[in-house]
C-alpha positions in Angstrom: 38.1 11.0 -0.1 35.1 10.6 1.9 35.0 7.7 4.5 31.9 6.6 6.1 31.9 3.3 8.3 29.1 0.9 8.4 28.6 -1.7 11.0 26.5 -4.7 10.2 25.8 -6.3 13.5 23.0 -8.1 15.6 21.9 -11.5 17.2 19.8 -13.7 14.6 18.4 -16.9 14.5 18.8 -18.8 11.3 18.4 -22.1 9.3 21.6 -23.3 7.6 21.4 -24.8 4.0 24.8 -26.4 4.0 28.3 -25.6 2.8 27.0 -25.9 -0.7 24.4 -23.4 -0.7 24.8 -20.3 1.4 21.8 -18.3 2.5 21.4 -15.0 3.9 21.4 -14.8 7.6 19.0 -11.8 7.8 18.1 -8.9 5.4 19.6 -6.4 7.8 23.2 -7.9 7.0 22.8 -7.1 3.3 24.7 -4.1 1.9 24.5 -2.7 -1.6 27.5 -0.9 -3.0 26.7 1.3 -6.1 28.8 1.7 -9.0 31.9 3.8 -8.6 32.1 3.4 -5.0 34.8 1.4 -3.2 33.9 -0.8 -0.3 36.4 -2.5 2.0 35.9 -4.8 4.8 38.1 -3.9 7.7 37.0 -6.3 10.6 34.9 -9.6 11.2 33.8 -10.7 14.6 31.4 -13.4 14.7 30.0 -15.6 17.5 28.3 -19.1 17.7 26.1 -20.1 20.6 24.9 -23.3 18.7 26.3 -26.7 19.5 27.6 -27.2 16.0 30.2 -25.6 13.7 28.9 -22.9 11.4 30.5 -21.0 8.6 29.6 -17.3 7.9 30.0 -16.5 4.3 31.1 -13.1 2.9 29.3 -12.8 -0.5 29.7 -10.5 -3.6 27.3 -10.4 -6.3 26.0 -14.0 -5.2 29.5 -15.2 -5.2 31.1 -16.5 -2.0 34.5 -14.3 -1.3 35.5 -15.5 2.2 34.5 -18.1 4.7 34.6 -17.7 8.5 34.3 -20.9 10.3 33.0 -20.4 13.8 33.3 -23.4 16.2 30.5 -24.7 18.4 29.9 -22.3 21.4 33.0 -20.0 20.2 33.8 -17.0 18.4 36.4 -15.5 15.8 38.0 -12.2 15.3 39.6 -11.3 11.9 41.3 -8.0 11.8 42.2 -5.6 9.0 44.4 -6.9 6.1 42.7 -10.4 5.4 41.2 -9.1 2.0 44.7 -8.5 0.7 45.9 -11.0 -1.9 49.6 -11.6 -0.3 51.4 -10.7 2.8 53.5 -8.3 1.0 50.4 -6.1 0.3 49.1 -6.0 3.8 49.6 -2.9 5.8 52.4 -3.2 8.4 50.2 -2.5 11.4 47.9 -5.5 10.7 48.3 -9.1 11.8 47.1 -12.2 10.1 44.5 -14.2 11.8 45.7 -16.5 14.1 44.1 -19.8 15.4 43.3 -19.6 19.1 44.6 -22.4 21.1 
């Protein structure tokens, strides 16, 4: 199996449209996966320099798959394993995201 890492990263200004209508942050963060190819998100790291809570949404074919809430002037790190459907299915070397205190 061939493996190729892809990093979608950058600092972008954006105008939110509310939780009911997720909108793309920037066109550089869009990724097309051709038919017959498996794609897997391994890690998410996001930061928020604004004074308000934001939510970054991972979308698939226009449908939200995962919400990443990021507090005001805060950050979030989500390690591998979160895309699994159950704890039993996660790799033993991964941890579930923990809330920072």
